[in-house]
PAZAPA-4460 file (N, C-alpha, C; in steps of 0.05 Angstrom, whole numbers, plus 32768, in hexadecimal, padded with zeros to 4 digits):
% residues 146
    n_x    n_y    n_z   ca_x   ca_y   ca_z    c_x    c_y    c_z   seq   type   mol
   8011   7FE6   8001   8000   8001   8002   8012   801B   8001     1      X     A
   800B   802B   7FF2   8019   8045   7FEF   8014   8056   8006     2      X     A
   802B   8061   8010   802B   8073   8025   801D   808E   801B     3      X     A
   800D   809B   8030   8002   80B5   8028   8018   80C9   8026     4      X     A
   800F   80DF   801B   8023   80F2   8011   802A   8100   802C     5      X     A
   801A   8100   8044   801F   810E   805A   802D   80FB   8070     6      X     A
   8036   80E2   8067   8040   80D1   8079   8055   80D4   808A     7      X     A
   8066   80ED   8081   807D   80F6   808F   8074   8109   80A3     8      X     A
   805D   8113   80A1   804F   8122   80B5   804C   813F   80AC     9      X     A
   803A   814E   80B9   8034   816C   80B4   8036   817E   80CA    10      X     A
   8037   8199   80C4   8039   81A5   80DC   801D   81B9   80DB    11      X     A
   8013   81BF   80F7   7FFF   81CE   80FB   7FFC   81D7   8115    12      X     A
   7FF7   81F1   8119   7FF3   81FF   8133   7FDB   8211   8131    13      X     A
   7FC4   820C   813B   7FAD   821F   813C   7FB6   8239   8142    14      X     A
   7FAD   824E   8134   7FB7   826C   813A   7F9A   8278   8142    15      X     A
   7F83   826A   8147   7F71   8277   814C   7F62   828C   813A    16      X     A
   7F69   8288   811C   7F63   829D   810B   7F48   829D   8105    17      X     A
   7F3C   8284   8105   7F1F   8282   80FE   7F17   8278   80DF    18      X     A
   7F2D   8278   80D5   7F29   826C   80B9   7F1A   8255   80B4    19      X     A
   7F1E   823F   80C6   7F0C   822A   80C5   7EF1   822A   80D2    20      X     A
   7EE9   823F   80DE   7ED0   8243   80E8   7EC1   825E   80E1    21      X     A
   7ECC   8269   80CA   7EC1   8285   80C5   7EBC   828A   80A9    22      X     A
   7EA6   829A   80A3   7EA7   82A9   8083   7E9D   8296   8070    23      X     A
   7EA0   8279   8073   7E93   8269   805D   7E80   8257   8068    24      X     A
   7E6A   8253   8059   7E55   8241   8063   7E5E   8223   8063    25      X     A
   7E54   8211   8078   7E5F   81FA   807C   7E4D   81ED   8091    26      X     A
   7E58   81D3   8098   7E4C   81C4   80AD   7E62   81BB   80C2    27      X     A
   7E59   81B7   80DA   7E68   81AC   80EF   7E55   8194   80FB    28      X     A
   7E59   8180   80EE   7E49   8166   80F8   7E53   815B   810E    29      X     A
   7E3A   8158   8122   7E40   8151   813E   7E3A   8134   8144    30      X     A
   7E4A   812A   8159   7E46   810C   8160   7E37   8114   817F    31      X     A
   7E2D   80FD   818B   7E1F   8102   81A6   7E39   810F   81BD    32      X     A
   7E51   8103   81B5   7E6A   810B   81C5   7E6F   812A   81BD    33      X     A
   7E6B   8132   81A9   7E71   814D   81A2   7E5D   8161   81B3    34      X     A
   7E45   8155   81AF   7E2D   8162   81BB   7E32   8165   81D8    35      X     A
   7E38   8152   81E7   7E40   8151   8206   7E53   8164   820B    36      X     A
   7E6F   815F   81FA   7E81   8173   8202   7E7D   818D   81FD    37      X     A
   7E71   8194   81E9   7E6D   81B1   81DC   7E57   81BD   81F7    38      X     A
   7E43   81B1   81FA   7E30   81BA   820C   7E3A   81BE   8226    39      X     A
   7E4E   81AB   822F   7E5F   81B3   8249   7E6D   81CC   8244    40      X     A
   7E7B   81CF   8230   7E8B   81EA   822D   7E76   8204   8225    41      X     A
   7E5E   81FE   821D   7E4C   8216   821E   7E39   8219   8239    42      X     A
   7E42   8207   824C   7E37   8208   8263   7E17   8207   8261    43      X     A
   7E0D   81F5   8252   7DEF   81F2   824D   7DEB   81D2   824F    44      X     A
   7DD3   81CC   8250   7DCB   81AE   824D   7DCD   81A9   8233    45      X     A
   7DD2   818D   822C   7DD0   8185   8210   7DB9   818A   8203    46      X     A
   7D9D   8187   820F   7D86   8192   81FE   7D87   81AA   81F9    47      X     A
   7D8D   81BB   820B   7D8E   81D9   8205   7DA3   81DF   81EB    48      X     A
   7DBB   81D2   81F2   7DD0   81DA   81DF   7DC7   81CF   81C1    49      X     A
   7DB9   81BB   81BD   7DAC   81B2   81A1   7D98   81C8   819A    50      X     A
   7D82   81CC   81A9   7D73   81E4   81A3   7D7E   81FD   819E    51      X     A
   7D95   8205   81AD   7D9D   821D   81AB   7DB4   8222   8194    52      X     A
   7DC5   8210   818F   7DDD   8212   817F   7DDE   8201   8166    53      X     A
   7DC9   81F0   8163   7DCB   81DA   814D   7DB5   81DD   813A    54      X     A
   7DB8   81D0   8121   7DA0   81CF   810A   7DA7   81B3   80FF    55      X     A
   7D8E   81AD   80F6   7D8C   8195   80E4   7D98   819D   80C5    56      X     A
   7DA4   8188   80BA   7DB0   818B   80A1   7DA6   8172   808F    57      X     A
   7D94   8179   807D   7D8E   8163   806A   7D9F   8160   8055    58      X     A
   7DAC   8144   8055   7DC0   813D   8042   7DB6   8127   802A    59      X     A
   7D99   8126   802F   7D90   8115   801B   7D8C   80F9   8023    60      X     A
   7DA4   80EB   802A   7DA0   80D0   8032   7DA0   80CE   8058    61      X     A
   7DA9   80E4   805F   7DA4   80E5   807E   7DA5   8106   8085    62      X     A
   7D96   810A   809D   7D98   8124   80A5   7DA7   8124   80C0    63      X     A
   7DBC   8135   80C0   7DD0   8137   80D3   7DCB   8153   80E6    64      X     A
   7DD8   8154   80FF   7DD8   8166   8110   7DF2   8178   810A    65      X     A
   7DEC   8192   8107   7E07   81A0   8102   7E04   81B9   8114    66      X     A
   7E1A   81C9   811E   7E1A   81DF   8128   7E0F   81F2   8119    67      X     A
   7E03   8209   8123   7DF7   8221   8116   7E0D   822F   810B    68      X     A
   7E06   8243   80FA   7E17   825A   80F1   7E0A   8275   80F3    69      X     A
   7E1C   8284   80F4   7E0D   82A2   80F6   7E09   82A9   80DB    70      X     A
   7DFB   82BD   80D2   7DF3   82C6   80B9   7E09   82D0   80A7    71      X     A
   7E1D   82D3   80B3   7E3C   82DA   80A4   7E48   82BF   809F    72      X     A
   7E40   82A8   80AA   7E4A   828D   80A8   7E5C   8286   80BA    73      X     A
   7E62   8298   80CC   7E74   8290   80E3   7E67   827D   80F3    74      X     A
   7E76   8268   8102   7E6C   8253   8115   7E5F   8265   812C    75      X     A
   7E48   8257   8138   7E3C   8264   814A   7E4B   826B   8165    76      X     A
   7E64   825D   8168   7E72   825F   8180   7E8B   8273   817B    77      X     A
   7E8D   827E   8162   7EA4   8290   815C   7E9D   82AD   8165    78      X     A
   7EAE   82B5   8179   7EAC   82D0   8186   7EC2   82D8   8187    79      X     A
   7ED4   82E2   8171   7EEE   82E9   8174   7F02   82D4   8179    80      X     A
   7EF9   82BC   817A   7F05   82A6   8182   7EEE   8290   8186    81      X     A
   7EF7   8274   818C   7EE3   8261   818F   7EDA   825F   81AF    82      X     A
   7EC3   8267   81B3   7EBA   8266   81D3   7EBA   824A   81DC    83      X     A
   7EB6   8236   81CD   7EBE   821A   81D9   7ED2   820C   81D3    84      X     A
   7EE5   821D   81C9   7EFE   820C   81BF   7F09   81F3   81D1    85      X     A
   7F0C   81F3   81E7   7F14   81D7   81F6   7EFE   81C6   81F3    86      X     A
   7EE4   81CD   81EC   7ECF   81BA   81EC   7EC7   81B7   81CE    87      X     A
   7ED2   81BB   81B9   7ECB   81BF   819F   7EC6   81A6   8195    88      X     A
   7EB8   81A1   817E   7EAF   8186   8171   7EC9   817A   8166    89      X     A
   7ECB   815F   8160   7EDF   814F   8155   7EE2   815C   813D    90      X     A
   7ED0   8164   812A   7ED3   816E   8113   7EE8   8185   8114    91      X     A
   7EE4   8195   8125   7EF2   81AF   812A   7F0D   81AA   8138    92      X     A
   7F12   8192   8149   7F27   8188   8153   7F40   817A   813F    93      X     A
   7F32   8176   8129   7F46   8164   8116   7F4D   8173   8102    94      X     A
   7F42   818D   80FE   7F4A   819F   80EA   7F68   81A7   80EA    95      X     A
   7F7A   81A7   80D7   7F6E   81A4   80B7   7F77   8186   80AF    96      X     A
   7F74   8173   80C2   7F7B   8155   80BA   7F63   814C   80B2    97      X     A
   7F54   8151   809D   7F39   814B   8095   7F42   813A   8076    98      X     A
   7F35   8128   8073   7F36   8114   8058   7F3C   812D   803D    99      X     A
   7F2A   813C   8039   7F29   814D   8025   7F43   815F   801F   100      X     A
   7F4D   8167   8038   7F64   817A   8039   7F80   8166   8034   101      X     A
   7F7F   814E   8040   7F98   8140   803A   7F91   812C   8022   102      X     A
   7F7F   812E   8015   7F80   8120   7FFD   7F93   8123   7FE6   103      X     A
   7FA1   813C   7FEB   7FBA   813E   7FD8   7FCA   8155   7FE3   104      X     A
   7FE7   8156   7FE0   7FF6   816C   7FE6   7FEA   8185   7FDA   105      X     A
   7FE0   8188   7FC4   7FD3   819F   7FB5   7FBB   81A7   7FC9   106      X     A
   7FA8   8198   7FD3   7F95   819D   7FE8   7F9F   81AA   7FFF   107      X     A
   7FB1   819C   8009   7FBD   81A5   8024   7FC8   81C2   801B   108      X     A
   7FD8   81C7   8006   7FE4   81E5   8002   7FCF   81F7   7FFC   109      X     A
   7FB6   81ED   7FEB   7FA2   8201   7FED   7F91   820D   8006   110      X     A
   7F90   81F8   8019   7F83   81FE   8031   7F9A   8212   8042   111      X     A
   7FAD   820C   803D   7FC4   821A   8050   7FCA   8234   8045   112      X     A
   7FBF   823D   802F   7FBF   8259   8026   7FB1   826A   8034   113      X     A
   7F9A   825D   8041   7F88   826E   8052   7F8A   8267   8072   114      X     A
   7F99   8252   8077   7F9D   824F   8096   7FB9   824E   809C   115      X     A
   7FBD   8265   80AB   7FD8   826A   80B5   7FE8   8256   80C8   116      X     A
   7FD7   8248   80D1   7FDF   8232   80E6   7FEB   821A   80D9   117      X     A
   7FE6   8213   80BF   7FEE   81FA   80AD   800F   8205   80A5   118      X     A
   801B   81ED   80A4   8038   81EE   809E   8049   81FF   80B7   119      X     A
   803B   8205   80CD   804C   820F   80E1   8046   8202   80FA   120      X     A
   8055   8203   810D   804F   81FA   8127   8056   81DC   812C   121      X     A
   8047   81CF   813C   8048   81B5   8145   8049   81A2   812E   122      X     A
   805D   818D   812A   805A   817A   8115   804B   8160   811F   123      X     A
   803A   815D   810E   8025   8141   8112   8031   812E   8101   124      X     A
   8038   8117   810A   8045   80FE   80FE   802B   80F4   80EE   125      X     A
   803A   80E6   80D9   8025   80D7   80CB   8011   80C5   80DD   126      X     A
   801D   80B9   80EF   800D   80AB   8104   7FF8   80BD   8113   127      X     A
   8001   80D0   811C   7FEF   80E3   8128   7FD5   80EC   8116   128      X     A
   7FE1   80F0   80F7   7FC8   80F4   80E7   7FB6   80E3   80E2   129      X     A
   7FC0   80C8   80DF   7FAF   80B2   80DE   7FA0   80B0   80F2   130      X     A
   7FA7   80B2   810F   7F95   80B0   8122   7F7D   80C5   8122   131      X     A
   7F83   80DC   8118   7F6F   80EF   8116   7F5A   80E9   8100   132      X     A
   7F64   80E1   80E9   7F54   80D7   80D6   7F44   80C0   80DD   133      X     A
   7F4C   80AC   80EF   7F3E   8095   80F5   7F2B   809E   810B   134      X     A
   7F2F   80AD   811B   7F1A   80BD   812E   7F04   80C6   8120   135      X     A
   7F08   80D6   810A   7EF5   80E0   80FB   7EE2   80C8   80EB   136      X     A
   7EF1   80B3   80E7   7EDF   809D   80DB   7ECF   808F   80EE   137      X     A
   7ED8   808D   8105   7ECC   807E   811C   7EB5   808E   8128   138      X     A
   7EB8   80A8   8122   7EA3   80BC   8130   7E84   80B6   8126   139      X     A
   7E74   80B0   813B   7E5A   80AA   8130   7E49   80C4   8134   140      X     A
   7E41   80D1   811B   7E34   80E7   8118   7E17   80E2   811F   141      X     A
   7E0A   80F9   812C   7DEE   80F4   8134   7DDF   80F7   811B   142      X     A
   7DCE   80E2   8115   7DB9   80E2   80FB   7DA0   80E9   810A   143      X     A
   7D91   80FD   80FF   7D75   8105   8107   7D61   80F4   80F4   144      X     A
   7D4B   80F1   8102   7D34   80E7   80ED   7D2B   80FB   80D9   145      X     A
   7D23   80EE   80C4   7D1C   8101   80AE   7CFF   8109   80B2   146      X     A
***
C-alpha cells in the first residue's frame, strides 16, 4: 500500500484567526459526545444546547444535527474567538486534518493560503494524523428523523 503524501508529518498550530469557523457557509455536524461536551462548555443542558445552538440539515439520505451559523456565516460560538474552544466538537478539534484537505498536497497548500496556522507550529506525525482521521471515521453523528 502506498504511503499517504503526508506520512512524514505536517505542521499546524491554531492561531485563533477564525478562518475555519467564519465567513463561509458550512456545517459542523455533531455526535452525542460533541453535544454533551459543548453544552458543558456553554454551561447549559444538552436539551437547551440543541434548542438554542443547533439546526437540522437535510442531506437527502439523512438529516444531521449541526451548529447554527450567524447571518454572516460565522459559527454561533465565534465571538472574537471560539467561546467553547476547550469544549469544541470533534470536527473542529481535528481541523485541518480533514480528508478533503489531506486528499493531496495541492489541497493542503490551497487551504494553507487562508490558514496561518498550517505549516507552522507543532509537527503532527503521520501516525498522529492517521489517529485524527480514524477518530473522525469512528465518530457517530446524530441522525434525526425525517
